[in-house]
SELOTOR-176380 format. One record per residue (C-alpha): residue in one letter; x, y, z. Coordinates in steps of 0.1 Angstrom, whole numbers, plus 2048, in hexadecimal, padded with zeros to 3 digits. Layout:
// residues N
PT type east north up
PT A X Y Z
...
This chain:
// residues 767
PT type east north up
PT X 7FE 803 801
PT X 80F 820 7F8
PT X 818 834 815
PT X 801 853 80F
PT X 7E7 83C 813
PT X 7F5 82E 835
PT X 7F5 84F 843
PT X 7D0 857 836
PT X 7C4 836 843
PT X 7D6 83B 863
PT X 7C8 862 866
PT X 7A5 858 85D
PT X 7A8 83E 87C
PT X 7B5 855 894
PT X 796 86B 887
PT X 782 84E 88F
PT X 78F 844 8B0
PT X 78D 868 8B9
PT X 769 86E 8AE
PT X 763 84D 8C5
PT X 770 85D 8E5
PT X 75D 87F 8DF
PT X 740 86A 8D9
PT X 73F 857 8F9
PT X 749 874 90B
PT X 729 883 904
PT X 715 865 909
PT X 721 869 92D
PT X 717 88B 92F
PT X 6F7 887 927
PT X 6F3 869 93C
PT X 700 87F 95A
PT X 6E7 89B 954
PT X 6D6 8A4 970
PT X 6B3 890 97A
PT X 697 8AB 979
PT X 67A 893 97F
PT X 667 89C 9A0
PT X 659 886 9B9
PT X 630 884 9B5
PT X 61A 88E 9CE
PT X 615 86E 9DD
PT X 636 868 9E0
PT X 641 88D 9F2
PT X 620 884 A0B
PT X 634 85C A11
PT X 652 870 A16
PT X 64A 888 A2D
PT X 63B 86A A46
PT X 654 858 A41
PT X 66A 873 A4C
PT X 64D 87C A68
PT X 65B 855 A75
PT X 67E 857 A73
PT X 682 87C A83
PT X 66D 870 A9F
PT X 682 84B AA5
PT X 6A0 85B AA4
PT X 69A 87E ABF
PT X 683 865 ADB
PT X 6A5 84F AD7
PT X 6BB 868 ADD
PT X 69F 87B AFA
PT X 6A5 858 B08
PT X 6CD 859 B09
PT X 6CB 87E B15
PT X 6B7 872 B30
PT X 69D 891 B29
PT X 67C 87B B31
PT X 689 86B B4E
PT X 672 870 B63
PT X 669 893 B52
PT X 678 8AF B42
PT X 688 8CE B56
PT X 667 8E6 B5F
PT X 675 903 B49
PT X 660 922 B42
PT X 661 930 B1D
PT X 651 94F B1C
PT X 65A 96F B02
PT X 67E 97A B00
PT X 683 99B B16
PT X 69F 9A5 AFB
PT X 695 9C2 AEA
PT X 693 9C6 AC2
PT X 696 9A1 AC2
PT X 678 997 AB2
PT X 660 9A1 A96
PT X 641 9B8 A9A
PT X 624 9A9 AB1
PT X 609 9AB A97
PT X 61F 990 A87
PT X 62B 97D AA1
PT X 609 97C AB6
PT X 602 977 ADD
PT X 61E 975 AF6
PT X 62D 94D AF7
PT X 62B 93D B1A
PT X 631 913 B1D
PT X 645 8FE B31
PT X 65D 8E2 B27
PT X 651 8CD B42
PT X 631 8C8 B2B
PT X 63A 8C3 B09
PT X 619 8C7 AFA
PT X 619 8E8 B04
PT X 637 8EF AEF
PT X 623 8E3 AD5
PT X 600 8F7 ADA
PT X 619 918 AE1
PT X 62D 911 ABE
PT X 60A 90C AAA
PT X 5F9 92C AB9
PT X 612 940 AA8
PT X 604 954 A85
PT X 624 946 A6F
PT X 630 92A A87
PT X 653 939 A87
PT X 66C 93B AAA
PT X 686 945 AB7
PT X 695 935 AD7
PT X 6AE 949 AEB
PT X 6C1 943 B0B
PT X 6E2 946 B1E
PT X 6F9 926 B1C
PT X 6E6 909 B30
PT X 6C7 913 B2B
PT X 6B4 8F9 B1A
PT X 6B4 905 AF7
PT X 6BA 8E2 AE6
PT X 6A9 8CF B03
PT X 68C 8E4 AF5
PT X 68E 8E2 AD3
PT X 692 8BA AD3
PT X 672 8B9 AEA
PT X 663 8D0 ACE
PT X 668 8BB AB5
PT X 65C 89E AC7
PT X 638 8AE AD2
PT X 635 8BA AB1
PT X 638 897 AA1
PT X 628 888 ABB
PT X 607 89E AB2
PT X 60D 89E A8F
PT X 5ED 89B A7C
PT X 5F7 887 A54
PT X 601 8A3 A38
PT X 60E 8B8 A56
PT X 62D 8C7 A58
PT X 64B 8B0 A64
PT X 663 8C2 A7C
PT X 686 8B9 A75
PT X 6A6 8C2 A8D
PT X 6C4 8CA A7F
PT X 6E3 8DB A8D
PT X 6F0 8FC A7D
PT X 718 8F5 A83
PT X 71A 8ED A5F
PT X 707 907 A4E
PT X 71C 922 A3B
PT X 707 93B A2C
PT X 722 946 A18
PT X 72A 926 A05
PT X 705 915 A07
PT X 6E3 923 A04
PT X 6CA 917 A1E
PT X 6B8 904 A0C
PT X 6D7 8F0 9FF
PT X 6E2 8E7 A20
PT X 6C0 8DF A2D
PT X 6BA 8C9 A11
PT X 6DB 8BA A14
PT X 6DC 8B4 A3A
PT X 6B9 8A3 A36
PT X 6C4 88D A18
PT X 6E4 886 A2D
PT X 6D5 880 A4D
PT X 6B8 86C A3E
PT X 6C3 856 A26
PT X 6A3 841 A24
PT X 690 860 A0E
PT X 6AF 85B 9F8
PT X 696 83B 9EC
PT X 68E 847 9C7
PT X 674 82B 9C1
PT X 65C 836 9DC
PT X 662 85A 9E4
PT X 670 867 9C1
PT X 691 87A 9B9
PT X 689 898 9CD
PT X 679 890 9E9
PT X 68B 8A8 9FF
PT X 68A 8C6 9E5
PT X 662 8BD 9E6
PT X 660 8C0 A09
PT X 66F 8DF A0E
PT X 65C 8EF 9F0
PT X 63A 8E0 A00
PT X 641 8ED A24
PT X 640 8CE A30
PT X 65F 8CE A44
PT X 663 8E9 A65
PT X 68B 8EC A67
PT X 692 8EB A8C
PT X 6B2 8FB A8A
PT X 6CB 8FA AAA
PT X 6E9 90E AB2
PT X 6EC 92D A9E
PT X 705 93D ABC
PT X 71C 91A AAF
PT X 723 92F A90
PT X 740 947 A8B
PT X 735 96C A96
PT X 737 977 A70
PT X 720 958 A65
PT X 702 95D A7B
PT X 6F1 97F A6C
PT X 6FB 96E A4B
PT X 6E8 94E A56
PT X 6C7 965 A62
PT X 6CB 97A A3F
PT X 6CD 958 A2A
PT X 6AE 948 A3F
PT X 695 965 A3B
PT X 6A1 966 A18
PT X 69B 93D A0E
PT X 678 93D A27
PT X 65D 954 A24
PT X 64D 962 A3E
PT X 634 944 A41
PT X 649 92E A41
PT X 64A 919 A65
PT X 66D 91B A72
PT X 680 916 A96
PT X 6A2 924 A9D
PT X 6B9 922 ABE
PT X 6D2 93B ACA
PT X 6E2 948 AE6
PT X 6D6 967 AEF
PT X 6F6 981 AEE
PT X 6FD 96F ACD
PT X 6D9 974 ABE
PT X 6DA 99A AC8
PT X 6FA 9A5 AB9
PT X 6EA 98D A98
PT X 6CC 9A5 A93
PT X 6DC 9C3 A99
PT X 6ED 9BE A74
PT X 6D3 9A3 A61
PT X 6B5 9AB A71
PT X 69B 995 A86
PT X 68D 976 A77
PT X 66D 983 A64
PT X 64F 978 A75
PT X 65A 964 A94
PT X 656 960 AB5
PT X 672 960 ACF
PT X 676 954 AF0
PT X 68A 94C B0E
PT X 68A 93B B2C
PT X 683 948 B51
PT X 69A 93C B6B
PT X 695 91A B79
PT X 687 918 B9E
PT X 69F 90A BB1
PT X 681 8F3 BC4
PT X 675 8EC BA4
PT X 696 8E1 B9B
PT X 69A 8CD BBE
PT X 679 8BD BB7
PT X 687 8B1 B94
PT X 6A8 8A1 BA4
PT X 695 892 BBE
PT X 67B 87D BA8
PT X 69A 874 B92
PT X 6AD 864 BB1
PT X 6A3 83F BBB
PT X 688 841 BD9
PT X 698 836 BF9
PT X 6B3 845 C11
PT X 6C0 854 BF1
PT X 6A5 86B BF1
PT X 6B6 87C C14
PT X 6D3 884 C06
PT X 6C2 8A4 BF3
PT X 6B5 8AC C14
PT X 6D0 8C5 C1F
PT X 6D5 8D4 BFC
PT X 6AF 8DA BFE
PT X 6B4 8F0 C1E
PT X 6CE 903 C15
PT X 6C2 909 BF6
PT X 69D 918 C08
PT X 6B5 92E C22
PT X 6CC 93A C03
PT X 6B8 944 BE6
PT X 6D2 956 BDA
PT X 6F2 93E BDE
PT X 705 92F BC9
PT X 6F4 90F BCD
PT X 6D0 91C BC2
PT X 6E1 932 BA5
PT X 6EA 90E B97
PT X 6CC 8FF B9B
PT X 6BA 91D B87
PT X 6CE 90E B69
PT X 6C3 8F1 B55
PT X 6E3 8E6 B4B
PT X 6F3 8E9 B6B
PT X 6D1 8D8 B78
PT X 6D6 8BB B61
PT X 6F8 8B8 B69
PT X 6F0 8B7 B8E
PT X 6DB 89A B89
PT X 6F3 886 B73
PT X 70F 88C B90
PT X 6F9 887 BAF
PT X 6DB 874 BA3
PT X 6E3 85E B8C
PT X 708 854 B99
PT X 6FD 856 BBC
PT X 717 871 BC9
PT X 709 886 BE7
PT X 702 8AC BDA
PT X 702 8B7 C00
PT X 72A 8C2 BF4
PT X 716 8DF BDE
PT X 70E 8EE BFD
PT X 735 8F3 C07
PT X 736 91D BFD
PT X 75E 91F C06
PT X 75E 903 BEA
PT X 746 90E BD3
PT X 745 936 BD7
PT X 733 93C BB6
PT X 719 927 B9E
PT X 735 92A B87
PT X 74D 912 BA2
PT X 730 8F9 BA4
PT X 72B 8FA B7E
PT X 752 8F6 B79
PT X 74D 8D8 B98
PT X 731 8C4 B85
PT X 741 8C5 B62
PT X 760 8BC B6D
PT X 74E 89E B82
PT X 736 894 B64
PT X 74B 87F B50
PT X 75D 86B B6C
PT X 739 869 B7A
PT X 72D 85E B5B
PT X 749 843 B55
PT X 744 834 B7A
PT X 71F 82E B75
PT X 725 81B B57
PT X 742 807 B6A
PT X 72B 7FC B81
PT X 70D 7F4 B6D
PT X 724 7DF B53
PT X 73E 7D1 B6D
PT X 758 7D9 B58
PT X 775 7F5 B4A
PT X 75F 80F B2F
PT X 773 81D B13
PT X 76E 840 B17
PT X 78C 848 B22
PT X 78A 871 B31
PT X 7AD 878 B1D
PT X 79C 870 AFF
PT X 77F 886 B04
PT X 791 8A1 B12
PT X 7A8 89D AEE
PT X 785 89C AD8
PT X 77B 8BE AE9
PT X 79F 8CC AE3
PT X 79D 8C6 AC1
PT X 778 8CD ABB
PT X 783 8EF ACA
PT X 7A1 8F4 AB4
PT X 78D 8ED A99
PT X 771 906 AA3
PT X 755 8F0 A9E
PT X 73D 8DD AB9
PT X 73B 8BE A9D
PT X 751 89F A9B
PT X 74E 897 A7D
PT X 75E 878 A74
PT X 76B 87D A51
PT X 77A 89C A5A
PT X 793 892 A74
PT X 7B3 88C A58
PT X 7B0 8B3 A60
PT X 7BC 8AD A85
PT X 7DD 89F A77
PT X 7F1 8BF A6B
PT X 804 8A9 A53
PT X 7E3 899 A42
PT X 7D1 8BC A40
PT X 7ED 8C9 A29
PT X 7E3 8BE A08
PT X 808 8BA 9F9
PT X 816 8A6 A19
PT X 7F7 890 A0F
PT X 7F8 88D 9EE
PT X 820 881 9F3
PT X 811 86A A08
PT X 7FB 856 9F8
PT X 810 85B 9D8
PT X 82D 84E 9EC
PT X 81A 82E 9F7
PT X 80E 828 9D7
PT X 838 82A 9CA
PT X 83E 810 9E6
PT X 81F 7FB 9E1
PT X 82B 7F8 9BA
PT X 84E 7F3 9C3
PT X 845 7D7 9DC
PT X 833 7C7 9C5
PT X 852 7C5 9AD
PT X 866 7B5 9C4
PT X 84B 79C 9C8
PT X 847 796 9A4
PT X 86E 794 9A0
PT X 86E 779 9BD
PT X 852 767 9AD
PT X 867 75B 994
PT X 863 767 96F
PT X 875 77F 961
PT X 861 7A5 96A
PT X 853 7B6 94C
PT X 866 7D1 953
PT X 88D 7D8 95D
PT X 88E 7EC 97E
PT X 89B 80E 96D
PT X 878 80A 958
PT X 861 802 972
PT X 86E 81E 986
PT X 869 836 969
PT X 846 826 96B
PT X 83E 829 98A
PT X 84E 84B 992
PT X 83B 85A 973
PT X 818 84B 985
PT X 820 859 9A8
PT X 828 87A 99F
PT X 804 87C 98B
PT X 7F2 870 9A9
PT X 802 88B 9BB
PT X 7FE 8A5 9A3
PT X 7D8 897 9A2
PT X 7D1 898 9C9
PT X 7DE 8BF 9C6
PT X 7C9 8C8 9AB
PT X 7A7 8B4 9BB
PT X 7AE 8CA 9D8
PT X 7B1 8E9 9C9
PT X 793 8E3 9B5
PT X 778 8CC 9C9
PT X 756 8DE 9C2
PT X 744 8E6 9E4
PT X 72B 8CC 9F2
PT X 70C 8E2 9E4
PT X 71D 8E8 9C4
PT X 70A 8CA 9AB
PT X 728 8B9 9A3
PT X 738 8B5 97E
PT X 747 890 981
PT X 74F 88C 95A
PT X 760 8B1 958
PT X 771 8AA 978
PT X 780 883 973
PT X 78A 892 94F
PT X 79C 8AF 95B
PT X 7AC 89E 974
PT X 7B5 87F 95F
PT X 7C8 894 946
PT X 7DA 8A7 960
PT X 7EA 887 96C
PT X 7F1 875 94E
PT X 802 894 941
PT X 813 897 95F
PT X 81A 872 95A
PT X 826 876 938
PT X 839 895 93D
PT X 850 87F 95B
PT X 853 865 93F
PT X 862 87C 925
PT X 87C 88E 939
PT X 889 86D 94D
PT X 88A 858 92D
PT X 89F 874 91A
PT X 8B6 874 93A
PT X 8BD 858 93F
PT X 8B4 840 91C
PT X 8BF 848 8F7
PT X 89E 843 8EC
PT X 896 85A 8CF
PT X 87E 877 8CB
PT X 863 863 8B6
PT X 862 845 8CC
PT X 85E 85F 8F1
PT X 846 86E 8E1
PT X 834 84E 8D3
PT X 83A 842 8F5
PT X 82B 85B 907
PT X 80B 85E 8F2
PT X 803 83A 8F9
PT X 80A 841 91D
PT X 7EF 860 91B
PT X 7D7 848 907
PT X 7D8 82C 921
PT X 7E1 839 942
PT X 7C9 858 93F
PT X 7AF 840 935
PT X 7B5 82C 959
PT X 7B6 849 96A
PT X 79A 857 95E
PT X 782 839 961
PT X 78E 837 988
PT X 782 85E 98F
PT X 763 859 97C
PT X 75C 83A 997
PT X 76D 846 9B6
PT X 76D 86F 9B2
PT X 787 889 9B4
PT X 7A9 87C 9C6
PT X 7A8 894 9E9
PT X 794 88F A0D
PT X 76A 894 A01
PT X 757 8AC A15
PT X 73B 894 A1D
PT X 73E 86F A23
PT X 733 855 A08
PT X 717 846 A09
PT X 704 825 9F8
PT X 6FB 803 9FB
PT X 705 7E1 9EF
PT X 6E1 7D1 9EA
PT X 6D8 7ED 9D0
PT X 6AF 7EE 9CF
PT X 69C 7F4 9B0
PT X 6B8 7EB 99B
PT X 6A0 7E8 97A
PT X 69B 80C 981
PT X 6C0 812 980
PT X 6C5 7F9 965
PT X 6C0 813 944
PT X 6E1 82B 952
PT X 6F3 80C 959
PT X 6F3 802 936
PT X 6FA 820 92C
PT X 717 822 940
PT X 724 804 930
PT X 717 812 90F
PT X 731 830 912
PT X 74F 81D 920
PT X 754 809 908
PT X 751 81F 8EB
PT X 76B 830 8FD
PT X 781 817 903
PT X 77B 809 8E3
PT X 78A 82B 8D3
PT X 7A5 82E 8EE
PT X 7B2 80F 8E6
PT X 7AF 814 8C2
PT X 7C5 835 8C8
PT X 7E0 824 8D5
PT X 7E1 808 8BF
PT X 7E5 820 8A2
PT X 7FE 837 8B9
PT X 813 812 8BE
PT X 818 809 898
PT X 825 82B 88E
PT X 845 82B 884
PT X 859 817 89D
PT X 851 805 8BC
PT X 872 7EF 8C9
PT X 867 7DC 8E3
PT X 84A 7CB 8CF
PT X 851 7CF 8AA
PT X 82F 7D3 8A1
PT X 81C 7CF 880
PT X 7F6 7DB 876
PT X 7DD 7CF 88E
PT X 7B7 7CA 881
PT X 7A1 7E7 88B
PT X 784 7CF 892
PT X 79A 7BC 8AB
PT X 7A2 7DD 8B8
PT X 77C 7E8 8B8
PT X 773 7C9 8C5
PT X 78A 7C7 8E2
PT X 784 7E8 8EC
PT X 761 7E5 8EC
PT X 760 7C5 904
PT X 77B 7D5 91D
PT X 764 7F3 91C
PT X 743 7E1 922
PT X 755 7CF 941
PT X 763 7EF 94B
PT X 73F 802 948
PT X 72D 7E5 95D
PT X 741 7ED 978
PT X 73F 812 972
PT X 719 80D 978
PT X 721 7F7 996
PT X 734 80F 9A6
PT X 719 82C 99F
PT X 6FE 819 9AB
PT X 710 80D 9CA
PT X 716 834 9D6
PT X 6F4 83F 9CB
PT X 6E3 825 9DA
PT X 6C7 82B 9F7
PT X 6D1 821 A13
PT X 6BF 806 A26
PT X 6C4 81A A47
PT X 6A9 833 A53
PT X 6BD 84B A65
PT X 6E7 850 A5E
PT X 6FE 84D A81
PT X 722 853 A7F
PT X 727 82E A80
PT X 711 829 A65
PT X 720 843 A53
PT X 743 835 A54
PT X 739 811 A4D
PT X 727 821 A30
PT X 743 837 A1D
PT X 75C 818 A29
PT X 745 7FE A10
PT X 742 81B 9FA
PT X 76A 81B 9FB
PT X 771 7F7 9F4
PT X 75A 7F7 9DD
PT X 76B 811 9CE
PT X 791 804 9D0
PT X 788 7E2 9C1
PT X 779 7F4 9A2
PT X 799 809 99F
PT X 7B0 7EF 99E
PT X 79C 7DC 982
PT X 794 7FE 974
PT X 7B4 810 974
PT X 7C7 7EE 961
PT X 7B3 7DA 951
PT X 7B2 7EF 92F
PT X 7DD 7F5 931
PT X 7DC 7CE 939
PT X 7C4 7CA 917
PT X 7D8 7E0 905
PT X 7FA 7D4 90D
PT X 7EC 7B0 902
PT X 7E1 7B8 8E8
PT X 7FE 7CA 8D8
PT X 815 7AE 8E8
PT X 800 795 8D6
PT X 802 7A9 8B1
PT X 829 7A6 8B8
PT X 841 794 8A3
PT X 85D 795 8BA
PT X 85D 77F 8DE
PT X 846 78D 8F5
PT X 83B 782 91B
PT X 825 769 92A
PT X 801 774 92C
PT X 805 76A 956
PT X 826 77D 956
PT X 813 79E 94C
PT X 7F8 793 962
PT X 80E 793 97E
PT X 81F 7AF 974
PT X 7FD 7C3 97B
PT X 7F1 7B4 995
PT X 80F 7B7 9AA
PT X 825 7D8 9A1
PT X 803 7F1 991
PT X 7E5 7E5 9A2
PT X 7EE 7FE 9C3
PT X 7F1 81E 9AE
PT X 7CA 81B 9A3
PT X 7C2 80E 9C5
PT X 7D5 82C 9D6
PT X 7C1 840 9BD
PT X 7A0 838 9CA
PT X 7A9 83A 9EE
PT X 7B0 85E 9E9
PT X 78F 862 9E3
PT X 779 858 9FE
PT X 775 862 A27
PT X 782 840 A34
PT X 7A6 83F A28
PT X 7AE 85F A34
PT X 798 85A A58
PT X 7A8 838 A5C
PT X 7CF 847 A58
PT X 7C7 863 A72
PT X 7B7 84C A86
PT X 7D6 838 A88
PT X 7EC 859 A8C
PT X 7D9 863 AAA
PT X 7D6 842 AB7
PT X 7FC 83D AB3
PT X 801 85C AC4
PT X 7EA 854 ADF
PT X 7CE 86C AD7
PT X 7B4 855 AD2
PT X 7A9 833 AD7
PT X 7AA 81D ABB
PT X 786 813 AB9
PT X 77F 834 AB3
PT X 75B 82C AAE
PT X 750 818 AC9
PT X 764 832 ADF
PT X 74D 84C ACE
PT X 72B 835 AD1
PT X 730 831 AF8
PT X 736 850 AFE
PT X 716 85B AF2
PT X 707 83D B03
PT X 712 84A B1F
PT X 705 86B B18
PT X 726 87E B18
PT X 722 885 AEF
PT X 6FE 88B ADE
PT X 6FC 87E ABB
PT X 6F0 895 A9C
PT X 6E9 884 A81
PT X 70C 875 A75
PT X 723 88B A8D
PT X 724 88B AB5
PT X 724 8A8 ACA
PT X 730 8A9 AED
PT X 710 8AB B04
PT X 713 8D3 B09
PT X 72A 8EE AFC
PT X 73A 8F6 B1F
PT X 744 8CE B24
PT X 753 8D1 B03
PT X 76A 8F4 B12
PT X 772 8E7 B30
PT X 780 8C6 B24
PT X 791 8D9 B0B
PT X 7A1 8F0 B24
PT X 7AB 8CF B38
PT X 7B7 8BF B1B
PT X 7E0 8BC B15
PT X 7F2 8A5 AFD
PT X 7F7 884 B06
PT X 819 86D AFD
PT X 816 84D AEB
PT X 809 835 B06
PT X 81B 819 B0C
PT X 80A 7FD B20
PT X 81A 7E5 B38
PT X 805 7C6 B3D
PT X 7E4 7D4 B2D
PT X 7D5 7F0 B36
PT X 7AB 803 B3B
PT X 7B0 815 B18
PT X 7B3 7F6 B06
PT X 7A7 7F6 AE3
PT X 783 7F2 AE2
PT X 774 7D8 ACC
PT X 758 7DF AAD
PT X 765 800 A9D
PT X 75E 804 A79
């Protein structure tokens, strides 16, 4: 065949292959378009009823752990706040509000009587604002009629009005906290959005004061902008913080504002007597009761006017069996603040002693670990202990370039270890050591560059992700970095000509770029995610997912077929001394590529189905969140191992099969891929999930003696004991004052050296 015809045929093949690449990308872009179909009215009503059941079950259990109904809530009287200019016009907020917390039905009646059902709950630290929010939520759910709005209690600590709109933040919080609503077949594609649009959700937002001071007026402005005056809403905040916020942003429109009256010390003592066991234990309160009656303005009486200190007194004395008479010692406790510090210091030991006596064994919740947690949360400026952000507590892991270098080093060391095992296994490695070092170094450097890029370009959680574009951009950077490294090293250390170097690097761009692209499409950007992954291996309603899965298979088949065609076209250019190829059948190339692509597409479809499946859990808890992310991580890693190497292995096998010279055996090639390059794809996938970063941080902090090895079991026990409280998938300390007190007592412990066992031995059952 004349030379010009050969060149023309090759050029036409390149055009066809490039068209196939663009066609596959266009097909994927069409498949990834957002779903616009709305949930039906019946599905929205069903979602509201399901949400009401889930919220009631969640907060009833949490109220039991917090002992809010044992035997009854504290008799705190709530009435209109005396803070000037804190509430809207009287004509908008209606008659004055008055209700008692120990009769929860009064809370619901008072709220429902408000013209616009908008309420702001103020009070100093420890006045019972969060308790009021929990009791109001349960009271509204207890008397709720079908079709009525559902109160949903949420912590405001994660709301950033600069980055999120109020609607988007609420949508994400409800969808993440109640994954059962993600059942598309039962509730439709847009259940949470439709619930908010139909005003079937009453947001009960707790802790405006937990946000930074500059954010508070912005949050008020965002709530006024997102919710019209007739939309129900409840907000809690400390009095001083709210007063400063309204001076900048104005009041919450049409919202009544209430605050607690000081708790009567006599009523508080009566509640404490009811909480104590009948019998001789009742007499321990007599001395304290006489002292309070004789000194109504004394430190003990002032302390019992605080719901927080009354609750702490119950835990330390009524539940744990201490003697409350010590609180009358004026020299030891000259002020109510001194009593507060004493009760906060005694709280954790009292809870641990009670648990130790009831269980008959040492408990896991070591005070020094709790102190470190409190110190870490205070240093981060938050009250939310989010497990997926634990890597930020380790300075080295929180720095992008150090974290990227560490993961790249892990991939390189694992690949070199595989090379050594391959060499020791018997067959001669496919590449000599210098060549393998160049391949490993290029891939490790590409992994480093992609992690640095992902850390800078990952969009906020409220921005709709564009996985196709993100994967294509990141894969391009990784492939170009690898190719540039190969050009520099091959020109510096070998005598390869320019044409051969270009040919070699074009092949690397095609195959390695394709493998990286497929891994990133399955796993996501290689950076710690802002939220953990959710999903399930159960794959419910798989028939509805089948069309999108088939579209994924078709797109991958065309993409890999076109990429493999390009690889072969590049390989048959003037010379390739390693394989000395002859002409390759176009039909064989496309057939092999389409079969390989179909397999990769099936893997991609399965991973996507796992990541988007509605969880079988009703409510997200921290332990369940860790387990779900771990499951998705393991699925992603196994998929990445296949997606990264399969196109390259198929291209290599076909290239060698069409050569005229001697070639390695298929088993040798497979051993090379499994033992030497397999870690690269796995590490690339690991960097995209929260669980690997969390696990590394947990091991580092455990080695430093700061946290127990079984961290989730430790947190679960602290929650069961009442030291921590659970809000969705995060933990918080029982009260901000407890966190501050423990943080003040924290110190950096040395790595613990155990001699013959220790009470701080790791617990079982961590996730």
